TORMI-819137 format. One record per residue (C-alpha): residue number from 1; residue in one letter; x, y, z negated. Coordinates in pm, 1 decimal. Last residue first. Example, Ala and Ser with C-alpha at 12.3 -4.5 7.8 and 13.67 -1.06 7.14 Angstrom:
2
k r u v w
2 S 1367.0 -106.0 -714.0
1 A 1230.0 -450.0 -780.0
***
This chain:
324
k r u v w
324 R -2806.2 13375.4 -13448.2
323 E -2575.7 13443.3 -13707.2
322 G -2697.9 13817.1 -13817.4
321 D -2724.5 13703.7 -14219.0
320 V -3100.1 13666.6 -14210.8
319 I -3097.6 13488.4 -13930.5
318 A -2829.8 13203.9 -14024.4
317 A -3067.7 13208.1 -14363.6
316 F -3361.6 13137.1 -14136.5
315 A -3180.5 12843.9 -13947.3
314 T -3056.5 12650.6 -14237.9
313 L -3397.5 12635.8 -14414.5
312 T -3490.0 12554.3 -14031.9
311 S -3285.1 12224.4 -13967.1
310 T -3422.7 12135.3 -14297.2
309 G -3134.9 12048.9 -14608.3
308 P -3358.7 12281.2 -14885.8
307 T -3718.2 12296.7 -14804.5
306 F -3820.9 12652.6 -14652.2
305 Y -4024.1 12495.8 -14343.6
304 A -4204.5 12207.6 -14578.2
303 D -4585.3 12405.9 -14660.7
302 H -4695.5 12260.2 -14234.3
301 A -4525.5 11888.4 -14327.7
300 P -4201.7 11639.1 -14304.5
299 V -3959.3 11954.8 -14110.1
298 D -3696.1 11682.1 -13980.3
297 D -3821.0 11806.7 -13603.3
296 A -3809.4 12169.1 -13657.8
295 P -3577.8 12343.8 -13454.3
294 L -3630.2 12739.2 -13351.7
293 V -3802.5 12837.0 -13077.1
292 T -3690.7 13207.2 -12936.4
291 A -4011.5 13357.0 -12905.2
290 G -4096.2 13392.9 -12496.9
289 F -4465.2 13306.7 -12513.9
288 D -4495.1 13123.3 -12205.3
287 S -4223.9 12867.2 -12311.2
286 S -4459.6 12824.0 -12584.9
285 T -4401.1 12820.5 -12964.8
284 P -4587.6 13118.5 -13014.9
283 D -4872.7 12902.7 -12920.9
282 A -5109.3 13188.7 -12775.2
281 G -5424.8 13369.6 -12908.1
280 H -5567.5 13323.9 -13268.1
279 G -5860.7 13192.8 -13274.6
278 L -6247.8 13342.4 -13314.4
277 G -6317.4 13741.9 -13282.9
276 L -6573.2 13611.4 -12941.8
275 V -6263.5 13381.8 -12799.0
274 E -5911.3 13358.7 -12895.7
273 V -5724.3 12988.8 -12794.0
272 H -5454.5 12829.2 -12922.8
271 P -5641.6 12529.7 -13015.8
270 V -5498.5 12374.5 -13336.9
269 R -5378.3 12025.6 -13360.0
268 G -5069.0 12181.4 -13362.6
267 I -5142.7 12318.2 -13750.1
266 W -5135.7 11959.9 -13830.3
265 D -4711.7 11935.5 -13832.3
264 D -4544.5 11660.3 -13838.1
263 P -4403.8 11794.4 -13474.5
262 S -4270.5 12107.3 -13702.2
261 R -4351.8 12441.5 -13572.1
260 A -4083.5 12682.8 -13572.9
259 A -4057.1 13084.4 -13346.6
258 W -3847.0 13347.4 -13348.1
257 V -3910.8 13734.8 -13281.2
256 H -3624.7 13946.1 -13249.0
255 A -3714.2 14254.4 -13365.4
254 D -3858.7 14547.7 -13079.1
253 T -4225.2 14557.8 -13096.6
252 G -4513.0 14580.9 -12911.5
251 L -4630.3 14221.6 -12980.8
250 A -4778.1 14202.0 -12568.2
249 T -4403.3 14154.6 -12516.4
248 V -4362.3 13911.8 -12712.3
247 D -4691.8 13700.7 -12564.7
246 D -5032.9 13636.2 -12527.9
245 A -5094.9 13860.8 -12858.2
244 R -5332.7 13757.0 -13180.6
243 M -4995.7 13639.4 -13325.9
242 G -5117.1 13273.5 -13304.4
241 P -5219.5 12974.7 -13510.8
240 S -4816.0 12974.4 -13638.5
239 G -4656.5 12670.1 -13874.5
238 M -4351.8 12915.8 -13855.3
237 V -4350.1 13250.4 -13781.0
236 V -4007.2 13418.3 -13736.1
235 I -3970.9 13792.0 -13663.4
234 D -3643.8 13993.0 -13695.7
233 R -3559.5 14355.7 -13726.2
232 A -3858.1 14498.7 -13907.3
231 D -3923.6 14853.5 -13825.9
230 T -4292.1 14803.8 -13886.9
229 D -4575.3 14950.3 -13620.6
228 S -4578.6 14717.7 -13358.6
227 A -4533.8 14379.9 -13543.4
226 A -4792.2 14456.0 -13809.8
225 L -5088.1 14251.7 -13592.6
224 G -4825.5 13979.2 -13527.7
223 C -4715.0 13992.5 -13915.1
222 V -5070.1 13935.1 -13969.1
221 V -5147.6 13656.3 -13740.6
220 S -4826.8 13502.0 -13869.5
219 G -4921.9 13522.5 -14247.8
218 Y -5212.5 13268.9 -14120.3
217 S -4928.4 13011.9 -14089.6
216 H -4614.0 13126.8 -14244.0
215 C -4442.4 13482.3 -14169.4
214 F -4088.7 13544.1 -14241.9
213 L -4023.8 13870.5 -14168.9
212 S -3638.0 14011.4 -14130.4
211 P -3577.6 14330.2 -14305.8
210 S -3461.5 14660.3 -14200.2
209 P -3187.8 14787.9 -14444.9
208 L -3328.4 14926.6 -14758.2
207 G -3304.4 15336.1 -14766.6
206 A -3605.8 15396.4 -15039.6
205 V -3727.8 15527.6 -14756.1
204 D -3729.7 15193.4 -14555.5
203 L -3833.0 14961.9 -14821.8
202 G -4160.9 15172.5 -14825.1
201 E -4245.6 15159.3 -14464.1
200 T -4176.3 14785.4 -14496.4
199 F -4535.0 14827.4 -14782.3
198 R -4655.1 15034.9 -14550.5
197 N -4629.7 14778.1 -14257.2
196 L -4759.2 14518.7 -14479.4
195 R -5066.3 14677.6 -14599.6
194 E -5193.2 14760.2 -14256.6
193 A -5123.1 14419.8 -14131.6
192 G -5330.7 14279.3 -14470.8
191 A -5616.5 14452.2 -14351.5
190 E -5606.7 14311.5 -13969.0
189 A -5520.2 13985.4 -14141.3
188 L -5850.1 13970.2 -14360.9
187 R -6024.5 14025.3 -14070.1
186 G -5866.2 13792.1 -13745.7
185 T -6078.3 13534.3 -13737.1
184 A -6063.5 13208.7 -13759.4
183 L -5888.7 13146.2 -14143.2
182 D -6177.9 13380.7 -14244.8
181 L -6415.5 13166.4 -14098.0
180 G -6423.8 12887.5 -14296.7
179 I -6138.6 12671.0 -14435.1
178 G -6015.3 12762.2 -14829.1
177 S -5907.7 13096.6 -14882.9
176 P -5832.5 13318.3 -14677.1
175 T -5552.0 13561.7 -14816.7
174 T -5590.6 13910.4 -14997.7
173 Y -5281.1 14154.8 -14894.0
172 G -4916.5 14208.5 -15129.9
171 A -4866.9 13813.2 -15125.7
170 W -4501.5 13921.4 -15056.5
169 A -4250.1 13731.7 -15179.2
168 I -3916.8 13961.1 -15110.1
167 V -3600.5 13842.2 -15065.0
166 A -3238.7 14007.7 -15114.4
165 T -2921.4 13918.7 -14942.5
164 D -2602.3 13984.8 -15052.9
163 E -2601.3 13674.3 -15307.5
162 G -2642.4 13403.3 -14994.9
161 A -2850.3 13313.1 -14657.9
160 E -2931.3 12976.9 -14867.5
159 E -2973.4 13069.3 -15187.7
158 Q -3232.0 13346.6 -15113.9
157 L -3430.9 13137.3 -14882.7
156 D -3470.4 12876.3 -15193.7
155 A -3561.5 13177.1 -15386.3
154 A -3832.0 13290.3 -15170.0
153 W -3972.1 12987.8 -15089.0
152 R -4000.9 12919.5 -15471.6
151 A -4158.3 13227.1 -15489.6
150 T -4422.4 13154.2 -15257.3
149 R -4468.0 12859.1 -15432.0
148 D -4526.5 13014.7 -15752.3
147 F -4787.2 13234.1 -15601.2
146 T -5054.4 13000.4 -15653.3
145 S -5279.9 13143.7 -15971.4
144 I -5146.6 13501.8 -15853.4
143 D -5282.6 13447.0 -15454.0
142 I -5195.2 13212.7 -15161.8
141 D -5487.1 13035.3 -15045.1
140 S -5416.0 13085.4 -14731.1
139 G -5075.8 13208.7 -14579.3
138 P -4765.9 13393.6 -14719.8
137 V -4545.1 13647.2 -14569.4
136 I -4217.9 13589.9 -14670.6
135 V -3972.9 13922.9 -14698.3
134 S -3626.7 13977.7 -14584.1
133 V -3343.0 14219.9 -14709.5
132 R -3027.1 14218.9 -14588.9
131 A -2675.0 14396.0 -14766.3
130 A -2887.0 14416.0 -15054.8
129 N -2752.0 14654.6 -15342.4
128 E -3123.9 14805.9 -15476.9
127 L -3253.3 14443.2 -15359.5
126 D -3049.0 14244.4 -15608.0
125 G -3168.1 13888.6 -15568.0
124 V -3526.9 13725.1 -15564.1
123 V -3795.9 14049.9 -15529.5
122 R -4171.8 13954.1 -15655.8
121 A -4472.8 14069.8 -15444.4
120 I -4811.6 14039.0 -15627.0
119 L -5169.6 14095.9 -15538.3
118 G -5512.4 13965.3 -15753.0
117 R -5796.5 13697.6 -15713.8
116 G -6022.6 14010.9 -15736.1
115 R -5759.9 14290.2 -15925.0
114 P -5456.9 14217.1 -16044.8
113 D -5261.0 14439.0 -15821.8
112 Y -4893.6 14428.4 -15897.0
111 A -4619.3 14541.5 -15681.0
110 L -4198.6 14502.5 -15666.2
109 V -4196.4 14260.8 -15958.4
108 Q -3868.6 14255.2 -16026.1
107 E -3930.0 14026.8 -16381.2
106 G -4233.1 13968.9 -16494.8
105 A -4662.0 14074.1 -16516.1
104 S -4621.1 14319.4 -16790.0
103 A -4275.9 14491.8 -16646.8
102 N -4457.6 14599.7 -16350.5
101 A -4397.3 14983.4 -16447.4
100 Q -4025.0 14884.0 -16497.0
99 Y -3972.3 14724.7 -16174.5
98 R -4129.3 14992.6 -15997.4
97 V -3892.2 15244.1 -16115.9
96 K -3609.5 15068.8 -16026.7
95 V -3727.2 14995.6 -15650.2
94 P -3803.5 15331.3 -15632.2
93 V -4151.0 15507.1 -15549.7
92 G -4206.1 15536.6 -15185.7
91 D -4511.8 15266.1 -15230.6
90 L -4694.3 15306.3 -15482.7
89 N -4817.0 14967.0 -15696.8
88 G -4627.9 14997.0 -15996.7
87 V -4651.0 15384.0 -16022.8
86 V -5044.1 15352.2 -16011.8
85 T -5052.6 15046.4 -16257.2
84 P -4814.5 15180.1 -16516.5
83 H -4985.5 15481.9 -16530.1
82 D -4887.3 15642.3 -16876.7
81 E -4577.9 15426.2 -16943.8
80 I -4437.8 15482.8 -16577.2
79 L -4513.2 15871.3 -16523.8
78 R -4332.9 15911.5 -16892.8
77 Q -4045.2 15753.4 -16748.0
76 R -3981.4 15913.6 -16374.2
75 Q -4049.4 16276.9 -16621.6
74 A -3748.3 16184.9 -16856.6
73 G -3529.2 16120.7 -16589.0
72 T -3650.8 16438.6 -16421.6
71 L -3839.7 16412.2 -16128.1
70 S -3773.8 16570.3 -15780.9
69 A -3710.9 16235.0 -15596.3
68 F -3976.1 16139.1 -15760.8
67 F -4159.9 16372.5 -15515.0
66 A -3954.2 16299.2 -15193.1
65 A -4033.8 15912.6 -15246.8
64 V -4420.8 15950.9 -15270.7
63 D -4408.7 16185.9 -14980.7
62 S -4212.6 15951.0 -14755.1
61 P -4434.2 15663.0 -14858.3
60 T -4729.6 15869.5 -14702.4
59 A -4948.3 16046.5 -14933.5
58 T -5336.3 15997.9 -14851.6
57 A -5519.7 15729.2 -15117.0
56 P -5211.6 15751.6 -15344.6
55 D -5286.4 16146.6 -15406.6
54 P -4937.2 16261.2 -15472.1
53 L -4925.2 16405.8 -15851.5
52 K -4995.5 16761.7 -15835.5
51 K -4727.7 16972.2 -16039.3
50 G -4684.5 17160.8 -16395.4
49 L -4582.7 16782.4 -16522.0
48 S -4883.4 16757.4 -16773.0
47 D -5086.8 16802.1 -16410.5
46 D -5248.1 16464.1 -16471.7
45 A -5607.2 16452.0 -16307.8
44 L -5480.5 16234.7 -16018.8
43 W -5328.4 15969.5 -16229.8
42 A -5632.7 15956.3 -16463.4
41 A -5839.8 15923.3 -16166.7
40 T -5594.5 15641.7 -16047.4
39 G -5597.6 15432.1 -16356.9
38 P -5759.1 15103.9 -16157.0
37 L -5641.7 15129.8 -15783.2
36 P -5884.0 15328.1 -15592.4
35 G -6081.9 15204.3 -15364.7
34 G -6115.8 14835.0 -15187.8
33 P -5977.8 14513.9 -15252.1
32 V -6080.3 14279.0 -15006.3
31 R -6367.6 14064.8 -15016.3
30 E -6347.0 13669.2 -14914.3
29 G -6604.9 13555.9 -14703.6
28 S -6980.1 13581.0 -14679.7
27 A -6985.8 13198.9 -14597.9
26 S -6782.2 13053.2 -14899.1
25 A -6451.8 12933.3 -14820.5
24 W -6460.0 12551.4 -14838.8
23 G -6230.1 12372.3 -15015.5
22 G -5832.3 12462.5 -15026.6
21 T -5530.4 12223.3 -14871.1
20 S -5462.2 12436.2 -14629.6
19 G -5610.1 12632.6 -14297.0
18 V -5685.0 12623.5 -13935.1
17 L -5866.9 12295.0 -13879.9
16 L -6296.4 12355.9 -13842.6
15 T -6284.6 12705.7 -13760.2
14 T -6045.3 12640.2 -13490.1
13 L -6289.5 12370.0 -13406.8
12 V -6512.6 12670.1 -13294.8
11 A -6233.9 12839.1 -13092.7
10 T -6224.6 12534.0 -12883.3
9 T -6570.8 12495.5 -12841.0
8 L -6639.1 12802.3 -12740.5
7 L -6355.7 12745.9 -12497.5
6 T -6521.8 12479.9 -12309.3
5 M -6849.1 12714.6 -12337.1
4 F -6682.2 12957.3 -12142.9
3 R -6493.7 12781.5 -11869.5
2 R -6855.7 12549.4 -11845.8
1 M -7069.2 12886.9 -11734.6
***
């Protein structure tokens, strides 16, 4: 009984400690956008091409890719103009077509969903011709209004790794907001993992290289849950509260798993437990976990792993380039 109460206490502490710089979240938690994208009804009712358009709710990225491959340039352009929200968020649509559909949200935007706090994915570099692809999966308090930080990380990684690399800043899931139960549970991470897997499948059917995933803080929970169903070449976690797995083997992935944690990162004070759905499990930087631990002694803070000049950013670029 005493051991159970100890574990329960540490799980509750996780609720208080995991998080970032935001305020307290509401008791009801974040609402994940559900239902069809805006414009889906008009998309499904469109019979002007003489063929049924793929249902965003059921079509796989492979189905979508095959459909768009069957279209003429003029037909693709008409779908972009008539149904930009659907085309711009449909995994399996060619990269350049998605850019055009999302042009109102900026350059090289690969996904844009304005519902709720907003979801967005933006590319740094030449994705269509990249020899290497990386995806940054951020943690809590990231949405359209705070996306610039993740976009800056992508730019810094792309510059360090070189022009043959494309880096995608992927704020494509609803992140926890503030400090609250959402941070200590896997609810949002489970939804995020499903979206991440579909997104990477879309990259795969586009003929792009298997990506390296760079997962920060709560984003590492997302990547841990997505690991078994993604074709990632590498999974790199930093400032991680846990990956909801006891060790690398339990992740069920062939990817090389890497982990970094600065001695100045407050995440080190978070108890690495999982009890009654609270907490995210083992520390990925522990020797028992089995990840390759990266140097991070010069990283000054929880949000500084992509800072130019740090040992972590240098190591991240070497992983992308296949030099580690």
